[in-house]
N, C-alpha and C positions, 0 to 999 in steps of 0.2 A: 447197314444196319439202318434203318429207318421202319421196316415194313417187315410182314408178314411174319408174324411172329407167333410160334406156338402160341395154344391153349394154357400147358402147362403153365410156360414161362413169361406171360403178359400177364399173366397174375402175380405174378412174382409182388410189382412196385402197390397192386390195391392190397392187397396182405401189409404189408410194410409199414404202411401207413399210419397200422395198429398197434407195429409197437409202444412197448412199454419203455418211460424213461429215452423216450427218444433228445435226440439234442434239439435244442430250438435254434438253431439261424441252421436256417437247410439252406443247397444250392443246391441248383438245378444243373447238373452237367451233363454232356454228351458226349460220342465219342473224340467228336472231332477238334472239342472245349481241351478236352485234355491234352492232345495229341501236338496239337500245335498252344496248349500254354510251356509244354515240357523241352518246343521242342527251344527257345530262345530261353527258362526262365528256371531250366537243372543246372545244378553244379556243372556236372561236369564239359555240359557246354559249354560255361562263363569258365572255364579250366582255360579246355580246348583254345577262344576265342581267343585270351591271353596272350597262350604260343604259340599264336597265331603270328599277336602283333607280335610279341616278342620277335620268332624269325625274321619277321617284316621289319625290322630296327634289322636285326643280323645280315640285310642282302643292304642294305643302308651303310654299314660300317665295312664292307666287299668294297662296296663301288666305289670307296672312298680311297682308296688304295691306290685304285686305277686315275683320280679327279687333279686337280689343278691343289698342288700342297698353300696356302697362303700366310706371310707371318708379319712379327714385328720388334723392333728390342731398344729399348734402351740401354746404353750402358754411363756410367757416372762416376769415377775412380780416382785410386789414384797406382800412376806408375811411374816407375824407372825402365832407362832403357842405357844395352847396351850399346851402341852405335854401329860400331866396327863387323860383330855377331849381322848384323840384319842386313849392312848396306846402310846408313840413312846418313841420315844430316843431324844439326839440332835444327836447323830450320825446317825441316819438317813437320815441326810439333811448336815451332812461331816463339823458338828464344835466337833471337836475333837479339844485336843493338846491343843495348846496356844489360840489357839481361840472357845474355848467354851464360851457359853453363863457366864455370873457371877451368873444369876438365872437359875437352871437348866430346873426350871418346867415350864420357858417361854422365849422361842425364838424371839429376839426381830427381828422388821422387818430387812428381807430381800432378794435379789437376786434372782431368783426361774426361772429355766426352762421346760418345757411342749411341748416333739414332738411325736406324734405318729399315725396311722394309723388305723383304723377303720371295720366296718363290719358289717352287719348283715340283714337276708333275715327271711321274713314269713314262714313260717314251714306249719301251719293249720292257714287261714282264709278262711271260705269257703264265709262271706258276702265280703271280696273281689275277688274271683272264680267270683261270680254273676253281677257282676258290669264290672267285665273283660266280661262276657258276651256276658249281657246288649250291652255294648260298639261293641260290635261284631255284632250285628245284630242291631244295630244307624249306621255304617260304613255299612252294607249291605243293608239294606231300603237305605242309602244318595247315593250311588251306583244309585237304579234302580228310588228314584227322576230325577236325572240327565237325564238318560234315557229316564224317562217321558216329562223330561223337551224340549230336543232336536225331542221329538219329537212330542210335543208343535207347536216348532220352524217349522220340516218342515209344521205339519198340517197350522198357518200360512204365512210358505210362500206360500202355493200351495197354498190356499185359496185369498191368495193378486195377483197370476198368472191368478189366473183364475177368479176376477173381475177387472184386467184388462183385462183380454182375453173379455170378455162380456160386457167391453166398447165397445172395438173395434169394437165388431159381432154390434151392438146396432148402431154404426156410418156407421156402411159396410150400415147396413140396413136404417138408416135415409138418406144417401148420396141418397138410389138408389128410396126413397121416394121421394126426393127433385127431382133427372132429374123429372121424372113425374109428380113433382105438375111446375113443370115450363114448360113443355111441352105444359100442359094444361090449363095456362095460356100463353103460346107463343099460341097456337090455339085458342084460346078462344077474343082475343086480335085480330087477323085475322078474327073471322067469324061478332068480332060485328066489325068492319071499314067494312065488306061486305055486314053488313044489314042485316043478318040473326040470331041472338041477341041482346038482352035488358042489358040492362047497370044491369040490376042486378046479369047476370049471371059475367060480368067481375069479377065482385065485390066478390062473389062466388070466384070464379078461384086466387083472389089479397088474397080472404081470408086465402085457400086453405094454397095457396104458403106462406102467414107466418109463418103460421102454422107452414111448414112442414121446412120451417127457425130456426122456436122458437123451436124444437126438434131435428134437428140439432143441435143447439147454448149446448140444454140440451147435449146429451150424449156425447158432446167435453168436456165438463162441467163437466160429469165423470168418460170422462177415462184420465184426468190432476190426475184426485182427488186420482184414482185405484192407476195410476204410479205413484205420487207421495207417495200413505204407499207400493209400492213395493220395490221402490228402500231406505224409511225407512230403512224398514225391512234389507235386503239385505244392510244398510251403506256405499248405493254407492251413486252420486253426482245428484243431485236434476234439474242438468241440463245435466244428462246422460239420453237418448232414447229409452229405452230397445223396441228391435227387438225380438216379443216372436216366437218361430221358432213353439210353438202347440198352438194350437185352440182347438174349445169346439167337442168335437166329441161323439161319443154313444159308441166308440173301448173300451173291455175288458170285455163285457160279461154282464150274468147279474145274482144276487147274488139268490143263488137256498134256499127254505125255510128251516132255520135252527132247525138245530134237537137238540137234549139235548147234543148228545155226541159236537157237534160246538160250542156249546154255552160254554161249562164247560170246553172249549180248549184252545176258544181266551179267558173267562176270565181265567185261571185258570196261562196266557199268557203273559197276560197284564203290562207293569212297575207298574204305577197306585195301582195293585193290592195287588202287588208281595212285594212294597214296604209297603202300611197297612198293610200287615201281618210283615212285619219282626218288624214294630212299635210294632204291639200291641207284637213279643216277644221277643222285650224289656223292653218291662214294665214289662212285665210276670219273664222279668231275675232280676229287678231292684224292684221289689216287695219281690222275695225272698232272695236278698241282705237285704234286710230292715230286711225282720225275721232269717236272721241266722244272723245279730246282738248281739239274744240271745244268742250266743253262744259265746265261751271261744278263743284265740287265742294264738298261741303257736312260738314262737322269739325267733331265738340265736340268736346273738349277744357277737361280743370281741373288742377288743383293743389289740395294741402293740404298745412297744413304752418308748422315754428313760423320764426319768426323776429324778430330781434333781439340784444339782445347780451343772451344765458344766465346768462356770466356772472358779469352784476348780478340776473340774474334779471326783467331785465324782456322779457324774449322773450315775443310774440303768435303768437297762433292764425293762420294768414290763409289763405282758399281764394280760389282763379280758378275760373270757370267761361265758354269761351267757345264760342260759334257763327261758326265760320269762313266764308265764302263766299268762295273761290278761281277763278276764271275769266281763263284764260289768252286771252288777244283777240287777241298779239298775239307773234310767237318770233323774228322774222325770218325767216321762211320753214325752216326745221329741221324740222316742222311736213309740209309739203308734201313734201316729198326723199323724206321717210321715207315718204309714203303712195305714192310712187310706185313706191322700193327694194321696199315689200310687195306691191305690183300684179305686179311682175316675180314678187316671190316667189313669186307664189300663181300666176301666169301658169305657172308654170317644174311646180308642182307637178300642176296640172290634165292638164296633159302625160304627169309623170311617171308619173298617174293613169293616163291613154288609154292611154298602149302598158305596162302591165305589165299590164293589161289583155286590151292585144293577144294580149302575148308568154303568157302563160297561154293562153288562149286557143290561141292556134297549139300550145303545148308540150303541150295533148289531143290537139287532132282531129289532128300529126301523132305522136303515140307511139301512138294507137291503130291508124294507118292503119300502123304502124311494126310492129306486135304479129300483125296479118290477115298483113302480109306475110312477111313474118319466123316468120315458124307455119307458114303452109303451105311456105317455102322449106326448113325444116326439115324438116318432113317426104316433099319431094322428097328431101332432103341425105342421109335415111338411107336412101331406097330405093334413090343409088348407091353410098352403100357397100358394102350388100347385092350388089349388084352388079356394079360394084371389085370385092371378098373373094371373090369365087363367079371372077370371070376372073383373077384371082391365080393360086388354087389349081390353073383344072383349066391353067392358061400350068404353074405349076409340075409337075401331073405330063406332058404332054405335052413335057416338059423330062429332066425324070427315064426318060422309057417313050423318048427316046430323038428325039423324035417333030419337035426344031423345037431353035431355041440358045436361050442364056437371055438373047439379044434382046427376046424377045415375055415372057420373065420382068419383065426389067428394067422394058419397059415397059406392063404391067398394075400394079406396085408403083408403078413413079407418079402410078398412075392413082387407087390405092388412095390414096395419099397425100392426095394435089390433094381428094380424095371427103371422106376422114375432117377436117383442113381447115373441107372446106365446110361441115361436118353441124358442129362444134366452133362452127363461127363463126355459124353461124344460130342453134344452142342457146340462142350467150349475145348475141348482137341480139336472138334471143325477152325472155328476161331483164330487160336492159337496157329494152330497151323494156317491154316490163310495170313494170317498180321507176320510169322515167319516166311512167305513164299513171296507173299506179297518187298518188304523190307532185302530177300534175294535175290530178288528183278530188280532194285530198283524203284519199284512200283508204292512207297506206302503210301501217297495222294488218296490211292485208288483206294483207299483201305473203312 
């Protein structure tokens, strides 16, 4: 969008320099600058980036269940022991010689210390592996969500830019129409004073001038709304006056009729589709994790440390090594219920997956169709503008020469206003359709 601007649209920036009460802080903005800014600064992008970081952390959490666990413990307490029940003797706790208890089968309360390190690892836990795989798929999906949010932000910023360009093009058209209405009013008054026109023709001219002024005010209001919307998206001060370096145009070519291969390629590359695919994969992995809950797990663990009466110097080094097989045969139906829940989550994910693909294909086809239609419409609308301008010029010449009343001029001016609107709307529609097409084709960088 840098060249081949239409005569009508290219006049917009020149006209807008004279708009009264324009803010002093002027910022030149290109469409590419706006899109690049929105890609990183939009609130939706920041939220999606944060969610992606959250999912990355969840991967680490799921991976932690598969890695070794290390720990340490220390105990300093008071104990008493019933030795026969444990097959122990008083000497095991340092009670020998003159310090031995009076009752050999019962050790009275005594100070006891224990300090050790421990480690464990899960050798076989299919359910944990499935949960880890599901977290990987969810993390990949969140990264595609982040890219989709970035494209959404780019689309919103570009659309706001085009809205403002359209509003300023309308102001330019309304300004030119206002000038013509003022000329008609001046000429009508002059001819009325010369006695060649009646009062009703003066009222017509004044009514036409009032309508042109009203249309100009409405266009100004639309421009302000579009300007504030763009500034809000970019996070700029509302007092800033963005000067647009790009305008509406027919640049960029036309969309070819999409065939099956181009549609499939576009659908397969869209981040929304890829995210939906990953979410469906994650749902399948989570279902697999629940099914694996019926299988046994195998863990290895052990500890090593010092245990006994350290203060008396009778503590001993001890160690444990355990291989543990766990197999939950019945849990009251909890796993069955969770599997039913996950089956439905998987079904919902697959429905969203298919719906997302259908929506993307629809976007691709309808935007391509809209590009062709609006481009052709804009071409004919430009011809209508030229015809309406020539009609208005001839009507003014006839009126100035006394060959007709000003009703013919007013009718021609109204036709010109409609032609301006039709051309601007067609240009705007083409640019919006092209933006949607490039988004659907995952080629926004070409806009």
